[in-house]
Each structure stands twice: as structure tokens, then as C-alpha cells.
N, CA, C and O atoms as a Tripos MOL2 file, in Angstrom:
@<TRIPOS>MOLECULE
protein
  312   311    78     0     0
PROTEIN
NO_CHARGES

@<TRIPOS>ATOM
      1 N         -68.8940   62.5210   48.5360 N.3       1 MET1
      2 CA        -69.5210   62.7250   49.8340 C.3       1 MET1
      3 C         -68.6200   63.6140   50.6970 C.2       1 MET1
      4 O         -67.4050   63.4240   50.7650 O.2       1 MET1
      5 N         -69.2460   64.5780   51.3450 N.am      2 SER2
      6 CA        -68.4520   65.5140   52.1360 C.3       2 SER2
      7 C         -68.2430   64.9930   53.5530 C.2       2 SER2
      8 O         -69.0300   64.2050   54.0790 O.2       2 SER2
      9 N         -67.1700   65.4570   54.1360 N.am      3 TYR3
     10 CA        -66.8340   65.0640   55.5030 C.3       3 TYR3
     11 C         -67.7050   65.8360   56.4850 C.2       3 TYR3
     12 O         -67.8320   67.0560   56.3820 O.2       3 TYR3
     13 N         -68.2950   65.1360   57.4220 N.am      4 GLU4
     14 CA        -69.0510   65.7950   58.4900 C.3       4 GLU4
     15 C         -68.3140   65.5730   59.8000 C.2       4 GLU4
     16 O         -68.0850   64.4340   60.2040 O.2       4 GLU4
     17 N         -67.9440   66.6600   60.4620 N.am      5 PRO5
     18 CA        -67.2250   66.5060   61.7310 C.3       5 PRO5
     19 C         -68.1380   65.9010   62.7990 C.2       5 PRO5
     20 O         -69.3620   66.0000   62.7110 O.2       5 PRO5
     21 N         -67.5410   65.2860   63.7890 N.am      6 PRO6
     22 CA        -68.3520   64.7120   64.8660 C.3       6 PRO6
     23 C         -69.0910   65.7990   65.6410 C.2       6 PRO6
     24 O         -68.6190   66.9310   65.7510 O.2       6 PRO6
     25 N         -70.2440   65.4410   66.1690 N.am      7 ILE7
     26 CA        -71.0670   66.3610   66.9480 C.3       7 ILE7
     27 C         -71.0140   65.9270   68.4100 C.2       7 ILE7
     28 O         -71.0500   64.7350   68.7140 O.2       7 ILE7
     29 N         -70.9310   66.9000   69.3040 N.am      8 HIS8
     30 CA        -70.9080   66.6300   70.7440 C.3       8 HIS8
     31 C         -72.0180   67.4210   71.4310 C.2       8 HIS8
     32 O         -72.7000   68.2260   70.7980 O.2       8 HIS8
     33 N         -72.1910   67.1870   72.7180 N.am      9 TRP9
     34 CA        -73.3030   67.7810   73.4650 C.3       9 TRP9
     35 C         -73.3630   69.2970   73.3930 C.2       9 TRP9
     36 O         -74.4550   69.8640   73.4340 O.2       9 TRP9
     37 N         -72.2180   69.9760   73.2860 N.am     10 ASN10
     38 CA        -72.2490   71.4410   73.2850 C.3      10 ASN10
     39 C         -72.3520   72.0400   71.8850 C.2      10 ASN10
     40 O         -72.2440   73.2570   71.7310 O.2      10 ASN10
     41 N         -72.5560   71.2130   70.8680 N.am     11 ASP11
     42 CA        -72.7530   71.7020   69.5000 C.3      11 ASP11
     43 C         -74.2510   71.9230   69.2570 C.2      11 ASP11
     44 O         -74.8610   71.2810   68.4010 O.2      11 ASP11
     45 N         -74.8240   72.8480   70.0360 N.am     12 TYR12
     46 CA        -76.2750   73.0220   70.0670 C.3      12 TYR12
     47 C         -76.8880   73.3120   68.7030 C.2      12 TYR12
     48 O         -77.9030   72.7200   68.3350 O.2      12 TYR12
     49 N         -76.2770   74.2170   67.9610 N.am     13 GLU13
     50 CA        -76.8470   74.5890   66.6600 C.3      13 GLU13
     51 C         -76.7840   73.4250   65.6730 C.2      13 GLU13
     52 O         -77.7220   73.2130   64.9050 O.2      13 GLU13
     53 N         -75.6930   72.6750   65.6880 N.am     14 ASP14
     54 CA        -75.5820   71.5200   64.7930 C.3      14 ASP14
     55 C         -76.6370   70.4660   65.1480 C.2      14 ASP14
     56 O         -77.2680   69.8870   64.2630 O.2      14 ASP14
     57 N         -76.8170   70.2290   66.4280 N.am     15 ILE15
     58 CA        -77.8130   69.2510   66.8790 C.3      15 ILE15
     59 C         -79.2080   69.7210   66.4760 C.2      15 ILE15
     60 O         -80.0120   68.9370   65.9720 O.2      15 ILE15
     61 N         -79.4900   71.0070   66.7030 N.am     16 ALA16
     62 CA        -80.8000   71.5560   66.3580 C.3      16 ALA16
     63 C         -81.0820   71.4050   64.8700 C.2      16 ALA16
     64 O         -82.1960   71.0630   64.4720 O.2      16 ALA16
     65 N         -80.0760   71.6610   64.0580 N.am     17 GLN17
     66 CA        -80.2480   71.5280   62.6070 C.3      17 GLN17
     67 C         -80.5540   70.0840   62.2280 C.2      17 GLN17
     68 O         -81.4240   69.8260   61.3970 O.2      17 GLN17
     69 N         -79.8370   69.1450   62.8380 N.am     18 LYS18
     70 CA        -80.0610   67.7200   62.5500 C.3      18 LYS18
     71 C         -81.4600   67.2880   63.0050 C.2      18 LYS18
     72 O         -82.1290   66.5210   62.3130 O.2      18 LYS18
     73 N         -81.8990   67.7770   64.1610 N.am     19 LEU19
     74 CA        -83.2300   67.4330   64.6430 C.3      19 LEU19
     75 C         -84.3010   68.0050   63.7200 C.2      19 LEU19
     76 O         -85.3070   67.3520   63.4430 O.2      19 LEU19
     77 N         -84.0790   69.2320   63.2460 N.am     20 TYR20
     78 CA        -85.0430   69.8240   62.3170 C.3      20 TYR20
     79 C         -85.0690   69.0360   61.0130 C.2      20 TYR20
     80 O         -86.1400   68.7970   60.4530 O.2      20 TYR20
     81 N         -83.8950   68.6300   60.5250 N.am     21 GLU21
     82 CA        -83.8350   67.8270   59.2970 C.3      21 GLU21
     83 C         -84.5870   66.5090   59.4880 C.2      21 GLU21
     84 O         -85.2590   66.0280   58.5770 O.2      21 GLU21
     85 N         -84.4650   65.9420   60.6710 N.am     22 LYS22
     86 CA        -85.0940   64.6480   60.9470 C.3      22 LYS22
     87 C         -86.6120   64.7670   61.0900 C.2      22 LYS22
     88 O         -87.3490   63.9560   60.5290 O.2      22 LYS22
     89 N         -87.0830   65.7660   61.8320 N.am     23 PHE23
     90 CA        -88.4970   65.8800   62.1620 C.3      23 PHE23
     91 C         -89.2480   66.9530   61.3790 C.2      23 PHE23
     92 O         -90.4780   66.9410   61.3430 O.2      23 PHE23
     93 N         -88.5280   67.8760   60.7560 N.am     24 GLY24
     94 CA        -89.1670   68.9290   59.9720 C.3      24 GLY24
     95 C         -90.1890   69.7080   60.7770 C.2      24 GLY24
     96 O         -89.9490   70.0700   61.9290 O.2      24 GLY24
     97 N         -91.3460   69.9650   60.1490 N.am     25 ASP25
     98 CA        -92.3790   70.7660   60.8050 C.3      25 ASP25
     99 C         -93.3120   69.9220   61.6610 C.2      25 ASP25
    100 O         -94.3220   70.4210   62.1550 O.2      25 ASP25
    101 N         -92.9800   68.6390   61.8420 N.am     26 GLU26
    102 CA        -93.7650   67.7830   62.7310 C.3      26 GLU26
    103 C         -93.7820   68.3660   64.1450 C.2      26 GLU26
    104 O         -94.7650   68.2230   64.8730 O.2      26 GLU26
    105 N         -92.6810   69.0250   64.5250 N.am     27 PHE27
    106 CA        -92.5750   69.6660   65.8280 C.3      27 PHE27
    107 C         -92.4890   71.1680   65.6400 C.2      27 PHE27
    108 O         -91.5090   71.6740   65.0930 O.2      27 PHE27
    109 N         -93.5110   71.8850   66.0920 N.am     28 GLY28
    110 CA        -93.4880   73.3400   66.1050 C.3      28 GLY28
    111 C         -92.9600   73.8100   67.4560 C.2      28 GLY28
    112 O         -92.5960   73.0060   68.3140 O.2      28 GLY28
    113 N         -92.9270   75.1160   67.6220 N.am     29 GLU29
    114 CA        -92.3330   75.6920   68.8330 C.3      29 GLU29
    115 C         -92.9360   75.1320   70.1240 C.2      29 GLU29
    116 O         -92.2000   74.6960   71.0100 O.2      29 GLU29
    117 N         -94.2560   75.1400   70.2370 N.am     30 GLY30
    118 CA        -94.8960   74.6550   71.4550 C.3      30 GLY30
    119 C         -94.6130   73.1950   71.7250 C.2      30 GLY30
    120 O         -94.3980   72.7890   72.8670 O.2      30 GLY30
    121 N         -94.6160   72.4070   70.6560 N.am     31 LYS31
    122 CA        -94.3830   70.9680   70.8130 C.3      31 LYS31
    123 C         -92.9270   70.6720   71.1960 C.2      31 LYS31
    124 O         -92.6600   69.7640   71.9830 O.2      31 LYS31
    125 N         -91.9970   71.4380   70.6400 N.am     32 ILE32
    126 CA        -90.5820   71.2400   70.9740 C.3      32 ILE32
    127 C         -90.3550   71.4840   72.4660 C.2      32 ILE32
    128 O         -89.6290   70.7340   73.1190 O.2      32 ILE32
    129 N         -90.9820   72.5420   73.0030 N.am     33 TYR33
    130 CA        -90.7940   72.8500   74.4260 C.3      33 TYR33
    131 C         -91.4810   71.8510   75.3500 C.2      33 TYR33
    132 O         -91.2210   71.8410   76.5540 O.2      33 TYR33
    133 N         -92.3560   71.0110   74.8000 N.am     34 ARG34
    134 CA        -93.0140   70.0040   75.6460 C.3      34 ARG34
    135 C         -92.3730   68.6190   75.5380 C.2      34 ARG34
    136 O         -92.8520   67.6670   76.1540 O.2      34 ARG34
    137 N         -91.3060   68.5000   74.7700 N.am     35 ILE35
    138 CA        -90.6210   67.2090   74.6230 C.3      35 ILE35
    139 C         -89.9660   66.8260   75.9440 C.2      35 ILE35
    140 O         -89.3070   67.6450   76.5850 O.2      35 ILE35
    141 N         -90.1530   65.5890   76.3350 N.am     36 ARG36
    142 CA        -89.4810   65.0960   77.5450 C.3      36 ARG36
    143 C         -87.9800   65.0400   77.2840 C.2      36 ARG36
    144 O         -87.5360   64.6750   76.1960 O.2      36 ARG36
    145 N         -87.2100   65.4100   78.3030 N.am     37 PHE37
    146 CA        -85.7520   65.3590   78.1500 C.3      37 PHE37
    147 C         -85.2610   63.9410   77.9080 C.2      37 PHE37
    148 O         -84.2450   63.7520   77.2400 O.2      37 PHE37
    149 N         -85.9580   62.9390   78.4350 N.am     38 THR38
    150 CA        -85.5350   61.5490   78.1840 C.3      38 THR38
    151 C         -85.6600   61.2240   76.7040 C.2      38 THR38
    152 O         -84.8020   60.5370   76.1490 O.2      38 THR38
    153 N         -86.7230   61.7100   76.0510 N.am     39 ASP39
    154 CA        -86.8840   61.4910   74.6070 C.3      39 ASP39
    155 C         -85.8480   62.2820   73.8170 C.2      39 ASP39
    156 O         -85.2310   61.7570   72.8900 O.2      39 ASP39
    157 N         -85.6610   63.5410   74.1850 N.am     40 LEU40
    158 CA        -84.6920   64.3800   73.4860 C.3      40 LEU40
    159 C         -83.2910   63.7720   73.5850 C.2      40 LEU40
    160 O         -82.5480   63.7450   72.6040 O.2      40 LEU40
    161 N         -82.9440   63.2930   74.7620 N.am     41 HIS41
    162 CA        -81.6440   62.6530   74.9950 C.3      41 HIS41
    163 C         -81.4600   61.4690   74.0430 C.2      41 HIS41
    164 O         -80.4100   61.3240   73.4170 O.2      41 HIS41
    165 N         -82.4720   60.6400   73.9430 N.am     42 LYS42
    166 CA        -82.4210   59.4540   73.0730 C.3      42 LYS42
    167 C         -82.2930   59.8590   71.5990 C.2      42 LYS42
    168 O         -81.5210   59.2540   70.8550 O.2      42 LYS42
    169 N         -83.0460   60.8780   71.1810 N.am     43 TRP43
    170 CA        -82.9960   61.3260   69.7820 C.3      43 TRP43
    171 C         -81.6320   61.8920   69.4260 C.2      43 TRP43
    172 O         -81.1080   61.6300   68.3430 O.2      43 TRP43
    173 N         -81.0520   62.6750   70.3430 N.am     44 VAL44
    174 CA        -79.7320   63.2610   70.0770 C.3      44 VAL44
    175 C         -78.7020   62.1420   69.9160 C.2      44 VAL44
    176 O         -77.8790   62.1790   69.0020 O.2      44 VAL44
    177 N         -78.7510   61.1570   70.7990 N.am     45 LEU45
    178 CA        -77.7900   60.0450   70.7220 C.3      45 LEU45
    179 C         -77.9020   59.2760   69.4150 C.2      45 LEU45
    180 O         -76.9250   58.6710   68.9720 O.2      45 LEU45
    181 N         -79.0800   59.2890   68.7890 N.am     46 SER46
    182 CA        -79.2870   58.5280   67.5540 C.3      46 SER46
    183 C         -78.9270   59.3170   66.2940 C.2      46 SER46
    184 O         -79.0010   58.7750   65.1910 O.2      46 SER46
    185 N         -78.5400   60.5810   66.4400 N.am     47 LEU47
    186 CA        -78.2150   61.3890   65.2610 C.3      47 LEU47
    187 C         -76.9210   60.9110   64.6050 C.2      47 LEU47
    188 O         -75.9860   60.4890   65.2870 O.2      47 LEU47
    189 N         -76.8790   60.9830   63.2560 N.am     48 PRO48
    190 CA        -75.6360   60.6250   62.5680 C.3      48 PRO48
    191 C         -74.5030   61.5660   62.9780 C.2      48 PRO48
    192 O         -74.7190   62.7670   63.1420 O.2      48 PRO48
    193 N         -73.3350   61.0360   63.1380 N.am     49 HIS49
    194 CA        -72.1140   61.7810   63.4900 C.3      49 HIS49
    195 C         -72.1080   62.2910   64.9310 C.2      49 HIS49
    196 O         -71.2090   63.0420   65.3100 O.2      49 HIS49
    197 N         -73.0970   61.8970   65.7400 N.am     50 PHE50
    198 CA        -73.0800   62.3160   67.1370 C.3      50 PHE50
    199 C         -72.1540   61.3910   67.9080 C.2      50 PHE50
    200 O         -72.3250   60.1720   67.8930 O.2      50 PHE50
    201 N         -71.1690   61.9790   68.5820 N.am     51 GLU51
    202 CA        -70.1760   61.1670   69.2840 C.3      51 GLU51
    203 C         -70.1170   61.4580   70.7820 C.2      51 GLU51
    204 O         -69.2310   60.9610   71.4770 O.2      51 GLU51
    205 N         -71.0590   62.2620   71.2820 N.am     52 GLY52
    206 CA        -71.0810   62.5250   72.7160 C.3      52 GLY52
    207 C         -71.4960   61.2810   73.4810 C.2      52 GLY52
    208 O         -72.2220   60.4350   72.9590 O.2      52 GLY52
    209 N         -71.0410   61.1740   74.7010 N.am     53 LYS53
    210 CA        -71.3920   60.0290   75.5370 C.3      53 LYS53
    211 C         -72.6850   60.3290   76.2930 C.2      53 LYS53
    212 O         -72.9000   61.4610   76.7280 O.2      53 LYS53
    213 N         -73.5510   59.3150   76.4520 N.am     54 PRO54
    214 CA        -74.8240   59.5500   77.1510 C.3      54 PRO54
    215 C         -74.6390   60.1870   78.5250 C.2      54 PRO54
    216 O         -75.4150   61.0580   78.9170 O.2      54 PRO54
    217 N         -73.6260   59.7600   79.2450 N.am     55 GLU55
    218 CA        -73.4270   60.2560   80.6130 C.3      55 GLU55
    219 C         -72.8640   61.6780   80.6630 C.2      55 GLU55
    220 O         -72.8270   62.2880   81.7320 O.2      55 GLU55
    221 N         -72.4260   62.2110   79.5200 N.am     56 ASP56
    222 CA        -71.8910   63.5770   79.4980 C.3      56 ASP56
    223 C         -72.9820   64.6340   79.3190 C.2      56 ASP56
    224 O         -72.7040   65.8320   79.3790 O.2      56 ASP56
    225 N         -74.2090   64.1970   79.1030 N.am     57 SER57
    226 CA        -75.3220   65.1160   78.9430 C.3      57 SER57
    227 C         -75.7670   65.6400   80.3040 C.2      57 SER57
    228 O         -75.5920   64.9810   81.3290 O.2      57 SER57
    229 N         -76.3490   66.8440   80.2910 N.am     58 ASN58
    230 CA        -76.9610   67.3660   81.5070 C.3      58 ASN58
    231 C         -78.1610   68.2230   81.1160 C.2      58 ASN58
    232 O         -78.3980   68.4770   79.9350 O.2      58 ASN58
    233 N         -78.9030   68.6580   82.1080 N.am     59 GLU59
    234 CA        -80.1240   69.4200   81.8370 C.3      59 GLU59
    235 C         -79.8270   70.7000   81.0660 C.2      59 GLU59
    236 O         -80.6040   71.0970   80.1970 O.2      59 GLU59
    237 N         -78.7150   71.3430   81.3770 N.am     60 GLY60
    238 CA        -78.3390   72.5660   80.6670 C.3      60 GLY60
    239 C         -78.1340   72.3300   79.1870 C.2      60 GLY60
    240 O         -78.5750   73.1280   78.3600 O.2      60 GLY60
    241 N         -77.4570   71.2220   78.8420 N.am     61 HIS61
    242 CA        -77.2680   70.8800   77.4220 C.3      61 HIS61
    243 C         -78.6200   70.6890   76.7480 C.2      61 HIS61
    244 O         -78.8580   71.2210   75.6640 O.2      61 HIS61
    245 N         -79.4940   69.9400   77.3800 N.am     62 LEU62
    246 CA        -80.7870   69.6320   76.7730 C.3      62 LEU62
    247 C         -81.6450   70.8820   76.6190 C.2      62 LEU62
    248 O         -82.3640   71.0200   75.6290 O.2      62 LEU62
    249 N         -81.5790   71.7910   77.5850 N.am     63 GLU63
    250 CA        -82.3170   73.0560   77.4740 C.3      63 GLU63
    251 C         -81.7930   73.8790   76.3030 C.2      63 GLU63
    252 O         -82.5770   74.4610   75.5530 O.2      63 GLU63
    253 N         -80.4730   73.9300   76.1410 N.am     64 MET64
    254 CA        -79.8860   74.6850   75.0360 C.3      64 MET64
    255 C         -80.2250   74.0560   73.6830 C.2      64 MET64
    256 O         -80.4840   74.7650   72.7110 O.2      64 MET64
    257 N         -80.2220   72.7330   73.6290 N.am     65 ILE65
    258 CA        -80.5930   72.0330   72.3920 C.3      65 ILE65
    259 C         -82.0450   72.3490   72.0500 C.2      65 ILE65
    260 O         -82.3800   72.6230   70.8980 O.2      65 ILE65
    261 N         -82.8940   72.3080   73.0620 N.am     66 GLN66
    262 CA        -84.3180   72.5760   72.8620 C.3      66 GLN66
    263 C         -84.5340   73.9920   72.3160 C.2      66 GLN66
    264 O         -85.2540   74.1690   71.3330 O.2      66 GLN66
    265 N         -83.9250   74.9880   72.9340 N.am     67 SER67
    266 CA        -84.1370   76.3590   72.4610 C.3      67 SER67
    267 C         -83.4880   76.5780   71.0950 C.2      67 SER67
    268 O         -84.0270   77.3230   70.2770 O.2      67 SER67
    269 N         -82.3510   75.9480   70.8320 N.am     68 SER68
    270 CA        -81.7220   76.0570   69.5100 C.3      68 SER68
    271 C         -82.5990   75.4320   68.4380 C.2      68 SER68
    272 O         -82.6710   75.9340   67.3160 O.2      68 SER68
    273 N         -83.2660   74.3370   68.7830 N.am     69 TRP69
    274 CA        -84.1850   73.6780   67.8430 C.3      69 TRP69
    275 C         -85.3560   74.6090   67.5280 C.2      69 TRP69
    276 O         -85.7870   74.6870   66.3780 O.2      69 TRP69
    277 N         -85.8700   75.3130   68.5280 N.am     70 VAL70
    278 CA        -86.9640   76.2660   68.2920 C.3      70 VAL70
    279 C         -86.4910   77.3510   67.3280 C.2      70 VAL70
    280 O         -87.2170   77.7010   66.3970 O.2      70 VAL70
    281 N         -85.2810   77.8940   67.5350 N.am     71 TYR71
    282 CA        -84.7630   78.9240   66.6280 C.3      71 TYR71
    283 C         -84.5910   78.3670   65.2180 C.2      71 TYR71
    284 O         -84.8880   79.0510   64.2390 O.2      71 TYR71
    285 N         -84.1150   77.1390   65.1130 N.am     72 GLU72
    286 CA        -83.9780   76.4910   63.7990 C.3      72 GLU72
    287 C         -85.3370   76.3570   63.1330 C.2      72 GLU72
    288 O         -85.4780   76.6370   61.9430 O.2      72 GLU72
    289 N         -86.3350   75.9300   63.8910 N.am     73 TRP73
    290 CA        -87.6930   75.7930   63.3570 C.3      73 TRP73
    291 C         -88.2160   77.1530   62.8730 C.2      73 TRP73
    292 O         -88.7750   77.2610   61.7810 O.2      73 TRP73
    293 N         -88.0250   78.1970   63.7120 N.am     74 ARG74
    294 CA        -88.4780   79.5390   63.3440 C.3      74 ARG74
    295 C         -87.8210   80.0190   62.0530 C.2      74 ARG74
    296 O         -88.4860   80.5730   61.1770 O.2      74 ARG74
    297 N         -86.5100   79.8020   61.9410 N.am     75 ASP75
    298 CA        -85.7750   80.2390   60.7420 C.3      75 ASP75
    299 C         -86.3170   79.5820   59.4870 C.2      75 ASP75
    300 O         -86.2720   80.1720   58.4080 O.2      75 ASP75
    301 N         -86.8250   78.3730   59.6180 N.am     76 ASN76
    302 CA        -87.3310   77.6630   58.4560 C.3      76 ASN76
    303 C         -88.8000   77.9650   58.1460 C.2      76 ASN76
    304 O         -89.3520   77.4250   57.1870 O.2      76 ASN76
    305 N         -89.4260   78.8100   58.9370 N.am     77 GLN77
    306 CA        -90.8230   79.1900   58.6910 C.3      77 GLN77
    307 C         -90.9330   80.4380   57.8120 C.2      77 GLN77
    308 O         -92.0280   80.8100   57.3900 O.2      77 GLN77
    309 N         -89.8010   81.0780   57.5410 N.am     78 LYS78
    310 CA        -89.8220   82.3350   56.7790 C.3      78 LYS78
    311 C         -89.9640   82.0960   55.2960 C.2      78 LYS78
    312 O         -89.9980   83.0490   54.5180 O.2      78 LYS78
@<TRIPOS>BOND
     1     1     2 1
     2     2     3 1
     3     3     4 2
     4     3     5 am
     5     5     6 1
     6     6     7 1
     7     7     8 2
     8     7     9 am
     9     9    10 1
    10    10    11 1
    11    11    12 2
    12    11    13 am
    13    13    14 1
    14    14    15 1
    15    15    16 2
    16    15    17 am
    17    17    18 1
    18    18    19 1
    19    19    20 2
    20    19    21 am
    21    21    22 1
    22    22    23 1
    23    23    24 2
    24    23    25 am
    25    25    26 1
    26    26    27 1
    27    27    28 2
    28    27    29 am
    29    29    30 1
    30    30    31 1
    31    31    32 2
    32    31    33 am
    33    33    34 1
    34    34    35 1
    35    35    36 2
    36    35    37 am
    37    37    38 1
    38    38    39 1
    39    39    40 2
    40    39    41 am
    41    41    42 1
    42    42    43 1
    43    43    44 2
    44    43    45 am
    45    45    46 1
    46    46    47 1
    47    47    48 2
    48    47    49 am
    49    49    50 1
    50    50    51 1
    51    51    52 2
    52    51    53 am
    53    53    54 1
    54    54    55 1
    55    55    56 2
    56    55    57 am
    57    57    58 1
    58    58    59 1
    59    59    60 2
    60    59    61 am
    61    61    62 1
    62    62    63 1
    63    63    64 2
    64    63    65 am
    65    65    66 1
    66    66    67 1
    67    67    68 2
    68    67    69 am
    69    69    70 1
    70    70    71 1
    71    71    72 2
    72    71    73 am
    73    73    74 1
    74    74    75 1
    75    75    76 2
    76    75    77 am
    77    77    78 1
    78    78    79 1
    79    79    80 2
    80    79    81 am
    81    81    82 1
    82    82    83 1
    83    83    84 2
    84    83    85 am
    85    85    86 1
    86    86    87 1
    87    87    88 2
    88    87    89 am
    89    89    90 1
    90    90    91 1
    91    91    92 2
    92    91    93 am
    93    93    94 1
    94    94    95 1
    95    95    96 2
    96    95    97 am
    97    97    98 1
    98    98    99 1
    99    99   100 2
   100    99   101 am
   101   101   102 1
   102   102   103 1
   103   103   104 2
   104   103   105 am
   105   105   106 1
   106   106   107 1
   107   107   108 2
   108   107   109 am
   109   109   110 1
   110   110   111 1
   111   111   112 2
   112   111   113 am
   113   113   114 1
   114   114   115 1
   115   115   116 2
   116   115   117 am
   117   117   118 1
   118   118   119 1
   119   119   120 2
   120   119   121 am
   121   121   122 1
   122   122   123 1
   123   123   124 2
   124   123   125 am
   125   125   126 1
   126   126   127 1
   127   127   128 2
   128   127   129 am
   129   129   130 1
   130   130   131 1
   131   131   132 2
   132   131   133 am
   133   133   134 1
   134   134   135 1
   135   135   136 2
   136   135   137 am
   137   137   138 1
   138   138   139 1
   139   139   140 2
   140   139   141 am
   141   141   142 1
   142   142   143 1
   143   143   144 2
   144   143   145 am
   145   145   146 1
   146   146   147 1
   147   147   148 2
   148   147   149 am
   149   149   150 1
   150   150   151 1
   151   151   152 2
   152   151   153 am
   153   153   154 1
   154   154   155 1
   155   155   156 2
   156   155   157 am
   157   157   158 1
   158   158   159 1
   159   159   160 2
   160   159   161 am
   161   161   162 1
   162   162   163 1
   163   163   164 2
   164   163   165 am
   165   165   166 1
   166   166   167 1
   167   167   168 2
   168   167   169 am
   169   169   170 1
   170   170   171 1
   171   171   172 2
   172   171   173 am
   173   173   174 1
   174   174   175 1
   175   175   176 2
   176   175   177 am
   177   177   178 1
   178   178   179 1
   179   179   180 2
   180   179   181 am
   181   181   182 1
   182   182   183 1
   183   183   184 2
   184   183   185 am
   185   185   186 1
   186   186   187 1
   187   187   188 2
   188   187   189 am
   189   189   190 1
   190   190   191 1
   191   191   192 2
   192   191   193 am
   193   193   194 1
   194   194   195 1
   195   195   196 2
   196   195   197 am
   197   197   198 1
   198   198   199 1
   199   199   200 2
   200   199   201 am
   201   201   202 1
   202   202   203 1
   203   203   204 2
   204   203   205 am
   205   205   206 1
   206   206   207 1
   207   207   208 2
   208   207   209 am
   209   209   210 1
   210   210   211 1
   211   211   212 2
   212   211   213 am
   213   213   214 1
   214   214   215 1
   215   215   216 2
   216   215   217 am
   217   217   218 1
   218   218   219 1
   219   219   220 2
   220   219   221 am
   221   221   222 1
   222   222   223 1
   223   223   224 2
   224   223   225 am
   225   225   226 1
   226   226   227 1
   227   227   228 2
   228   227   229 am
   229   229   230 1
   230   230   231 1
   231   231   232 2
   232   231   233 am
   233   233   234 1
   234   234   235 1
   235   235   236 2
   236   235   237 am
   237   237   238 1
   238   238   239 1
   239   239   240 2
   240   239   241 am
   241   241   242 1
   242   242   243 1
   243   243   244 2
   244   243   245 am
   245   245   246 1
   246   246   247 1
   247   247   248 2
   248   247   249 am
   249   249   250 1
   250   250   251 1
   251   251   252 2
   252   251   253 am
   253   253   254 1
   254   254   255 1
   255   255   256 2
   256   255   257 am
   257   257   258 1
   258   258   259 1
   259   259   260 2
   260   259   261 am
   261   261   262 1
   262   262   263 1
   263   263   264 2
   264   263   265 am
   265   265   266 1
   266   266   267 1
   267   267   268 2
   268   267   269 am
   269   269   270 1
   270   270   271 1
   271   271   272 2
   272   271   273 am
   273   273   274 1
   274   274   275 1
   275   275   276 2
   276   275   277 am
   277   277   278 1
   278   278   279 1
   279   279   280 2
   280   279   281 am
   281   281   282 1
   282   282   283 1
   283   283   284 2
   284   283   285 am
   285   285   286 1
   286   286   287 1
   287   287   288 2
   288   287   289 am
   289   289   290 1
   290   290   291 1
   291   291   292 2
   292   291   293 am
   293   293   294 1
   294   294   295 1
   295   295   296 2
   296   295   297 am
   297   297   298 1
   298   298   299 1
   299   299   300 2
   300   299   301 am
   301   301   302 1
   302   302   303 1
   303   303   304 2
   304   303   305 am
   305   305   306 1
   306   306   307 1
   307   307   308 2
   308   307   309 am
   309   309   310 1
   310   310   311 1
   311   311   312 2
@<TRIPOS>SUBSTRUCTURE
     1 MET1         2 RESIDUE 1 A MET
     2 SER2         6 RESIDUE 1 A SER
     3 TYR3        10 RESIDUE 1 A TYR
     4 GLU4        14 RESIDUE 1 A GLU
     5 PRO5        18 RESIDUE 1 A PRO
     6 PRO6        22 RESIDUE 1 A PRO
     7 ILE7        26 RESIDUE 1 A ILE
     8 HIS8        30 RESIDUE 1 A HIS
     9 TRP9        34 RESIDUE 1 A TRP
    10 ASN10       38 RESIDUE 1 A ASN
    11 ASP11       42 RESIDUE 1 A ASP
    12 TYR12       46 RESIDUE 1 A TYR
    13 GLU13       50 RESIDUE 1 A GLU
    14 ASP14       54 RESIDUE 1 A ASP
    15 ILE15       58 RESIDUE 1 A ILE
    16 ALA16       62 RESIDUE 1 A ALA
    17 GLN17       66 RESIDUE 1 A GLN
    18 LYS18       70 RESIDUE 1 A LYS
    19 LEU19       74 RESIDUE 1 A LEU
    20 TYR20       78 RESIDUE 1 A TYR
    21 GLU21       82 RESIDUE 1 A GLU
    22 LYS22       86 RESIDUE 1 A LYS
    23 PHE23       90 RESIDUE 1 A PHE
    24 GLY24       94 RESIDUE 1 A GLY
    25 ASP25       98 RESIDUE 1 A ASP
    26 GLU26      102 RESIDUE 1 A GLU
    27 PHE27      106 RESIDUE 1 A PHE
    28 GLY28      110 RESIDUE 1 A GLY
    29 GLU29      114 RESIDUE 1 A GLU
    30 GLY30      118 RESIDUE 1 A GLY
    31 LYS31      122 RESIDUE 1 A LYS
    32 ILE32      126 RESIDUE 1 A ILE
    33 TYR33      130 RESIDUE 1 A TYR
    34 ARG34      134 RESIDUE 1 A ARG
    35 ILE35      138 RESIDUE 1 A ILE
    36 ARG36      142 RESIDUE 1 A ARG
    37 PHE37      146 RESIDUE 1 A PHE
    38 THR38      150 RESIDUE 1 A THR
    39 ASP39      154 RESIDUE 1 A ASP
    40 LEU40      158 RESIDUE 1 A LEU
    41 HIS41      162 RESIDUE 1 A HIS
    42 LYS42      166 RESIDUE 1 A LYS
    43 TRP43      170 RESIDUE 1 A TRP
    44 VAL44      174 RESIDUE 1 A VAL
    45 LEU45      178 RESIDUE 1 A LEU
    46 SER46      182 RESIDUE 1 A SER
    47 LEU47      186 RESIDUE 1 A LEU
    48 PRO48      190 RESIDUE 1 A PRO
    49 HIS49      194 RESIDUE 1 A HIS
    50 PHE50      198 RESIDUE 1 A PHE
    51 GLU51      202 RESIDUE 1 A GLU
    52 GLY52      206 RESIDUE 1 A GLY
    53 LYS53      210 RESIDUE 1 A LYS
    54 PRO54      214 RESIDUE 1 A PRO
    55 GLU55      218 RESIDUE 1 A GLU
    56 ASP56      222 RESIDUE 1 A ASP
    57 SER57      226 RESIDUE 1 A SER
    58 ASN58      230 RESIDUE 1 A ASN
    59 GLU59      234 RESIDUE 1 A GLU
    60 GLY60      238 RESIDUE 1 A GLY
    61 HIS61      242 RESIDUE 1 A HIS
    62 LEU62      246 RESIDUE 1 A LEU
    63 GLU63      250 RESIDUE 1 A GLU
    64 MET64      254 RESIDUE 1 A MET
    65 ILE65      258 RESIDUE 1 A ILE
    66 GLN66      262 RESIDUE 1 A GLN
    67 SER67      266 RESIDUE 1 A SER
    68 SER68      270 RESIDUE 1 A SER
    69 TRP69      274 RESIDUE 1 A TRP
    70 VAL70      278 RESIDUE 1 A VAL
    71 TYR71      282 RESIDUE 1 A TYR
    72 GLU72      286 RESIDUE 1 A GLU
    73 TRP73      290 RESIDUE 1 A TRP
    74 ARG74      294 RESIDUE 1 A ARG
    75 ASP75      298 RESIDUE 1 A ASP
    76 ASN76      302 RESIDUE 1 A ASN
    77 GLN77      306 RESIDUE 1 A GLN
    78 LYS78      310 RESIDUE 1 A LYS
């Protein structure tokens, strides 16, 4: 088993990849942009190897995670 480094709030691409692995094509671009930040916050906290603290999150982090997830989804549609 390989070592996975801890993930924090500013690891947007890593978080996006984990969210895509978890939800796959269940969430397309339009649906990702309509996710409530409260739900996104909860999902990020539940990811394996995520070590960020709930109170360290902010709207900017969640917006970046959301757009990174869209790019991850797009990359996997090719």
C-alpha cells in the first residue's frame, strides 16, 4: 500500500480528484456548481486523508474546490 500525504483545504486539485473518485459522473458540471457549500464542506471533511480543520475552511476554498472538481470532471470526459 502506498503512502498518501495528508490533504488540507488549499489542496484543491487533490480534493477535486478525491471527490470525482467518490462521485464519478453522478455530478456533471452544472450539478457541481449547484452544490450547497454546506454539503461540499461536509463531503470534503469526510474524504480519506483529509486533515484540514472544519473551522479553517472559507468560501474561497470551497469555490476553488468546486471549480477544480469541474475541471477534474471535464478531464475525465475525454
